[in-house]
N, C-alpha and C positions, 0 to 999 in steps of 0.2 A: 401456610402463610397466605394472608389476604392478597389477592392479585393486585389490588389497588396500591399496596405498599411499594411495589416495584414498577408501577405504571408511571414512568416519568413524564409521559405526555400530559398528565393531569396536573403537574406541578407548575409553579411559577417559574419563569425563566431563571431567576436568581438561584432557586434551589435546584432546578434541572441542570444548570451549568456545573454544579458541585457534585453531582452523582452520576454513576455510570448508567448506561442503557439497560433495558429489561434483560437482554440476553446475558449480561454479566452474571445474573443471579441464577441462571440455569446450570445444573451440575454438568461437569465435563462428560459424565457417562451418557447423559441424554444427548449432548452434542455429538458424541461419538456414534451413538446409535443412529441419529438422524443423518450424519455425514456418510455412514456406511450404506444406509438405504438409498440415499440420493446418488451416491457413486455407483452402486449396483444398477440402479435404474438408467443412469446415463451411459454407463460403459458397456453393458451387455448388448451385443449386437452391433456396436459401433465399428466403423472402418478405421477410425483413428481417435485418439484421446489427447486432449490438451490439458495439462496441469499448469495453471497460471495464477499469478497474483491478480486479485480482483480490483485493481486500480486501472486508471485510464491507459497506462502503458502496457500492463499485462493483457488487458482486454483488447487493446488496439492490435496486438500481435495475434490474438485469436481471430479477429476479423480478417486479417491478411491470410492466415492459414486456411480459414474456411473459404475465402474467395479463391485461393489457389487450387483448392480441392473441389470447387463447385459444390460447396456444402452450406452456403449461407441460408439462413432462415428468411421466410417472407416477413417483411417489416410491417405489413398492414395490420395484423392483429395487435402488435405492440403499440402502434400509433392509436388505434381505437381505444385500447386499454388506457393509454396515457391521457388521452383527452378526457376520459371519464374520471380520472383522478384529480384533475385540476379543479380547485374550488374557488369561490369568490374570496377576495382578500380578507373579508371580515370573518370567514369561517376558520375554525381551529385547524391546526395541522392534522392531517389524517392519521389515524391510528396505524402504527407500523404493521400490526397483524392484518389489518384490513387491506393495506397496500400489498402485503405479501400474498394474500389470497387472490387479489385481483390480478397481480402479475403472474402468479402460477397458472391462473386460468388461461392467460394468453399463451404461456409457454407450452401448455398441454396440447395446444392446437397442432403443433408440429415438433418433431425432434430432428436435429441435425445428425447425419451419419458421422460427423466429427464432434464427439462429445467434449463438453467443457467441465472440468473439475476445478473449482476455485480452491486456492490454498494460500497460506501465508508462510513466511520463512520458518516459523517455529513448528508448523504443522506439515512441512513438506515431506518428511519421511513417512509419516502416517498416510498422507494422501497418495504417495507413490505405492505404498503397501496395498492400499485399497484398490488402486487401479490394477496392480498386478494380480490381485485375487479374482477380478472379474473380466480381465482383458480377453478379447477374442484372439485365438491364435492367428498370427499373421497381421494383426493390426499395428498401425504405426503409433508412436507416442511422441509427443512434444512437451517440453517444459519451457515456460516463458516467464521472464522477469522475476526469477527466484534464484537465490544464492544460498547453498547450504552452509551452516555454521562450521561443520566439520565433515570429514569423510565418513565417520561413524553414523552421522545423521541420515545418510542415504545409501550406504554401502549394501545393506541387506536388501533394500527395496530394488536397487538396480540389478542385483544378482537375480532376484525373483522375476524381473522384467525381461531378462536376457533371453529366456526360452520362448515365451509366447510372443513377444514383440518382434515385428519384422525389422523395425528400426527405432532408435531413440535419438531425437534431435533436441538440443537444448540451446535456447537463445537468451542471452542476458547481457547486462551492462554494469553490474555491480563490481565491487572490489573483491576479486577472488584470491584466496590463498593458493599459491602455486602448487602445493602438495594436494590440496583438494581437487583442483582442476585436473591435475595429472591422474589422480585416482578415478575421477569420473570418466575421463577419456579412456583409461585402461579398461573400464567396464564396458567399452564398446559404444559409448555415447559420442555422437557428433556434436561437440560443444563449441559454440561460437560466442565469445565474450567481447563486446564492444568497449571502446574507451568511455569510461563513465563520465568524462568531462566533455565528450563530443557527441555521443549517441545515446538514445534511449533504446529500449528493447524493441520497440516497433520499428526503429531504424534498422536494427540488426536483422529482424525478420524480413524486412523489405529487401535487403541486399542479399539475404541468404537463400530465399526461396526462388526456385527456378520457374518464374512466372512473369509475364508481361503485365504488370499492374496498371490499372487506370490511374490517371493523374490524381484523382481524389484520394487514393491511398498514399501517394507520395506526400500530398498536402496533409493528410491525417498524421503521418509520421512526423512531419515538421512541426505541426502544432502541438502534438503530444510531447515532443522533445522540449518545446518551449516551456511547458509546465514541469515536466519531470526533471529537467536540469535547472529549474528555477530561473529561467531567463526572463520570463514575464514581459516579452515583447509583443505578443499577440493576444488580444483580449479573449479570443476564442478558446485559448488553452484553459482558462479558469472554468469556462462553461463545460469543457470536456471533463475536467477533474470533478466538478460538482455533480455532473450528471452521472458519472461512473459511481460516485459515492451514494447517490440517492436512488439509483435504479437497480434492478436486478442485473447480474452479469449477462444473461441471455438477451435482455432488452437492449443493453448498451451495445453489445456486439452486433446485433441486428441493425440498429439504427445507424451506427457509424459505418457499418459495412455498406449500407445503402446510400448514405449521404456524405460520408467523410466528416471533415471538421465543420462543415456548414450545416449545423443542426436545423431541423425543420421547426416551423412556428410552434407546433404543439409542445416540443421539447423546451424551447426557450421560454415559453409561457410558464411551463411547469417549474423551470429553474428559477425564474423571477419570483414565483410564488413561494418557493422554499427558502429563498435567500432572505426573506423578511426576518425569519427567526434566526437564521445563520448570522446575520449582521448584529443582532442583539447579543448573541453568545460571544461573538468576537469582541464587542465593546466591553463586556464584563471581564473577559480574560485580560484585555489590555489594561483596564483599570486596576487589576490586581497586581500587575507586574512590578517587580523590584529589580534594581540594577546593582550589580556588584563588580568590583574590579578583580580580575584574576590574571596575574602577570601583566602583560601589556594589553589585555583584551577587556572590554566591557561586556558583561554577560547579562542579558535580560532574562529573568526567570518568572514564570507565571503558572497558573493552575486553572484548569477548567475543561469542560466539554465544548470543543470549539474547532474551527478550521485552523490548523497550526500554521499554514503558509501565510494566510492573511494576518494572523497575529504576529508572526515573525516579521513580516513586512513593516507593520506598525512599530514594533520595537526597534527595528533597524533605523527607522526614521527618527526615533528618539535617541539614537546614539549607540545602539547595541552592535557589537561586532558579531556576537553569537546569541542565539535565543534558545531557551529551554521551555517547552510547553508540557507540563506534567498533566496527565489525564486522570480522571477519576478511577479508571480501571487499573491504574498502577503503572502504565507504560508512560513513556515520554518521547516527544519528538524534538530533535535538535536541528537547528538551522543555522547556517553560517553566512558568510558574505565574502566580498573581495578581500577583506582583512582577516578573515578566519576561515581556513579551509582544512580543518582537522576534526570535523564532526564525527567521522567514522572512527577516529582514534579514541575520542571520548566515549562513544557508544560501546566500543570494543572492550572497555574496562568495566562496563556495567551490563553485561549480558545482552549486547546488541551489536549493531553494525550498520553499514550503509555507504554513503558517499562523502567526499570531502566537505560538501556544503549542505548535505541533508542526510540525516541518519535517525535511527530509532533504537530504543532500548526499553527493558523492563527489569530494573534491579531485583535481585533475588532476595527480597527482604520481607515478604509477606508469608508468615507462618500460619495465621488463622484469621478469622473474621474480625477479631479485635484489632489486628494490625490494619485491616482495611478501614475499620471504623475510625481509627486514629488518623488514617490517611485522608478520609473525607472531612473530618472535623477540623483538621489542621491545614487543610488545603495542600496536602502533599509535602509537609515539612521534612519528613525523613527522606523521601525520594529526592527532593531538592538538594538536601545536604549531601547525599551520596553522589549525585551527579556533579555537584560543584567540586567535591573532592577529586573526582576524575578529571575535571578541568584543571585543577591544581597540578595533578600529576603530569598532564599533557603540557602545561605551562613550564614545569620544571624540565621536561624533556626538550621542549623548544629552546629554553635558555641554554641547556647543555649543548645542544646542536649548534647554537649560535656561537658559543664560546669555542667549541671545537673548530668551527669554520674559521673563526678569527685567529686561532692559534696556527691553523694551516697557512693562513695568509700573512702571519707574522704581525698581527695587530694587537696592541696592548689594550685589552678591554677594560683595564682598571684606570687608565689614564683619564 
């Protein structure tokens, strides 16, 4: 295949917003080989290993653990590299491969004795298996901001870690199934799960680690929570979220470890530069949105490669109780509000999960590339339909709960 066909940076914003990024078109086998090699390089010889979600919350937890273990990387090489990546506003957005090479050059200057292995909810078991394969005997393991879908997803990996690892600590704040949590603890893991409506994982790490943290880390946890719980009361929280998305995990951890939530000028300049395209993609997704009534809720549904939180904010301003942002890669982000706090229930019906006001899923409906072609050309029509059907089921459940509560109170709901 001609590389230019999957180079979305060369497309107009309108077309780019409808297609997934270049990485989508790489076979899983190549991703697995790359992930295995990167894990081996990071884990071999490390005193401790952190498996974390690569968003601002997961990486904020990594910054705290490295600080507590005196293992933070020098921020200077990353700042130098970052300044070199900032272009004039009239220049095109830098090629992703070019940025990756520049960032890797900075990372190669130093390695932390506390290794970082980025993972997502669906790749958690595989990530833990890789860590177990290369872990030094006596090393400590941490898992941050990740919740397994089932006991089976991590059982074998935790058994493999039991022998070489000196300890396994797990910090999270998602909605855990009681049986999964019990099984993880029975495997010898020190699991701490915070209240998903009150804490982010960085909060959990802050209170769980036996270390006297500087005030900047307390502030980092507070601002990270502002974004992760979708409070949106501190403008710095969006900067953290965007920077975590646009930078490499090692760069983000080094920078917030050094500066906390008050990012340096080189970072804010870079964020402003990248936001030009981001805002255009948000506008296109908002323009595509359609609204439908499901039970007592108005659900805004749209499609596109975009920042789901800002799109959801815009749809909520237009009257949506809940928002669905279907992505070109086939997944979807669900966002709620004060009037809809059941996102995790909807996502749970379509191969996903999350929080009451924020969740994600990827319906199991893609059998071959023709299904994806249909997905792109119809702007996610099938995915939208499947997710709206899940909303209908949750609405029916909510109605049944209301009727049962009314019966308990002796209220005639038909009057």
